[in-house]
N, C-alpha and C positions, 0 to 999 in steps of 0.2 A: 581452531579460538578456543584457549584454554578456559578456567575457569575465572567468575571475573562476577563483581557485585554491582547489585541496579544503581545506578548513578549516574550514565551519560541516555536514558533511554530516549529516543528520538520517535517522539507521533504524531502523525501528518494526518490530518482528515478535511477535507475539499481544498476550502481557503487558509485552513488554521493549520500552525502551528503551537500545539501543545504544549511544549515541552519544557516550559518553566513554569507554566500553569499546574502544571500536571506530576501526582507524587504516588497515582499506583498504577497500576498496566499488567493485565493477564488478556493472554491467549489462549483459548482452548479450542482445540479438534476431539471430535468425536463422529462414530457411529454407531448406531441405534443397535440392539440385541434381539432376537428373535429367537424366540425356542424354541427350535423344531425337536425335540423329544417326543421318540419313539416307543412303544412296545415294542420291548427283543422277543426273542423264543427261548433267552439264556435265561433270560431275570437279571442281567446284570446291568442295567440302565443306569444311563451317563447322560444328564444333561448336552446337547446336542446346539448348538446357537452361532446363527448364519446373520454375519454384520449386514442390518440395516442399511438408510437412508446416515448421509454423512450429516454435518453440523460445525462450523466456526464462529465460535463470540469474543467479542475483544470485549471485556469493561475496563476504564480511563474513572479516576480521580484524581480532584485537586482544588487546584482556589480558584476563584469564581474570575471572572473581567471579563468585562464590555465595551463594544466601542464602536467596530467597523466586524467584519466579515470575518478578517484573519481572529479576531478574539471568543475563547469559550462560548459568553451567551448569545451573540452575534449567528454563527457559525451554527452553535446547535440547536438553536431558534428555528435556522430555515430551514436542519436537514431530519430531523425529527419529521418520517414517514418515506422518508426521500435515500436513492441508492446513490451514495457516493463516492467517492477512492479511500481510503485506507490504510496510509504505509507505516507498517511500525518496526524503527531500527534499534532492537536490543543495547548496543550498543556504544554506534555512534554514527552518526549521517554522511561521516564521509566518503566520498569518489571508492567505490566499491565493496563497505561495508556489508555484511547480512544486512537483505532487508524480508520482511514475512509483508504484502500486498493482497490484493481482491478488493472487491467490488461490493460496497456492503449495503444495508438499510437500517437506517438508523430507527433503534426501538424507542429508547424511553431515555429522560435526561430528567437532573432533580436538582434543583440548588435550593438553597438555606440553608437555615442550624438553629443552634438557644444566643440566645443574649450572648454579645463580645466574643461570639466566633469572629473567624477570618471566614469568609464567608465560600462555603463548599460548593462545588458541585459534580456529577456522580454520574457515567451514560451509560451506555450500552450500544454496540455496536449485532447485530445477525450479519453471518456474509449469505449474501445472494448468488456466490463463486464461489468454486472450492478455494480453499487458504492456499497462494502462493508463498516459494522462498528460491529467492532470490538474490540480487545484491542493488545496490545504490550506483545509479550512472549519473547523477546528477546530485552534487552535494547543495543544498540551499545556499546560495550566495547570491550577488547583485551582479544581474549581467544587462550590461549596454552596445552590447552589437553582437548578430548573428556568427554561431559557431556551432561545432561539434567536441564533441564531451570525449573523456580518456575513452583508448579502446580495452573491452576484459573481454574475457578468456572467460564466458558464464556459465561452461560446465563446468567450471571447479567448484559451481554449488549447487547445480544440475544437472544430470545429461541434457544430450539436445533433447528437443521438444520431441517423443514421439509423434503415434500418430492420433493414441487413446488421452492426448497433453494439449496444453494450451500454453502458447505463453502471455500473459498478461504483463499490461504498463499503466504508471500510474506517473500523474503531473498534478503538481502541486502548487497553483499561484498565490503567493501569501499578501503583497506589494505588488507596486506598480503606478511609475508618474499616469498625465494625464495624458492620455491619448496614444496611448503604450500597448502594444503587442505582442502576443510573443505562439510562435505556430511551430510543433515540436515534430518528428519524426523517431522512433526506434529500429534502425538499421542494423542489420548483419552481414556476416561475410565470412566465409571460410576459411581463413587464413588473415593473419595478425596483421597485415599489413595493407586490411581492408583493400583490397581492390574488388572494383563493381559489386558494390555493395549493394544488398535489397532491401527494398524499405520492410517493413513488417507492420507496423503501427501506425498511426495517423491521427496525432489529440486535434482536436479542430482551435478556430486561433482563441484567440484566447488572451481577450481585452477588458478582466474582472476579475478582482480576487475568488477564486475558486478553485475547481478540481475536475480533472478526466481520469477515470479508466479505461481502458478497453483490452480487449481479448483475440487472440487467432485462434485457430486450429491448431494439428501440427499435421503432418511432420516438416520438422527444419533440422537440417543436419548441419547450417553450419555452427563455424564453433562459438562464434564472436559478433560483439553486441556491440554497438555506442549508442548515443543522442544525438542527435542534431536538429539544430534550432534557429528558424529567421526572428530574427526581433521588428520588431517596424514601427515605428514615431521618429518626431522631432525630437533629440536627447531623450531619449528613450532611460528606464533602467526598471529594471522587474528584478525581484525577486521569486524565486522561483526552485524547484526539485522534482526530480525524478528515478522514480525506479520501477529494473523487470523483476519476473519472477515466470516459473514454470512450474504450474500446476494439474494438476485429477483431471 
């Protein structure tokens, strides 16, 4: 991926797509620095630091909208203090695009401004798991029938999941017809032909606007990954997206 300007950033939190209501997005990762400096025998003393507890934070802002759980206000109000999936795609949410994702605890939500302003919102999510880096496996689009997604070699973005790592998956359902539901799984396989796939993550049946996030500990040596989904209901129509990543 070469240099680019921030124009097509995609932000998904729980069942909300913040894309057209969002004009600021920052992802921060950091580790505490712990001073372990001690006296030396030579007097040539330098600071010695150890890395402490790590954390990740996402900060966003934009224009306020309300109406249902796919909108900024409804989703943010319902998510304060709750642990929700958040997925960020820095450039596009097309299948195979780079994505950052994990489980976040919604810490703050601010709205309102001065007279005459377009009503703004600001929010912050604090990670409750480590930040995963991976790819979009189901671009946000309307789906009406059971199917599988594109097969990806996810090791192009992250190494196969090691023993001290996790495979993380998110699912965001933004709209659906009455009575419709989706049950999705993340599968891996050793070859591109996807013979004998193994189900790694299973999302609960989702029949309302919202989101889910799950993870499984490594090691996973399979190189290839895809999403598989079962859609139920009478003439169902659902808008959802999904991403996977590898985290420490």
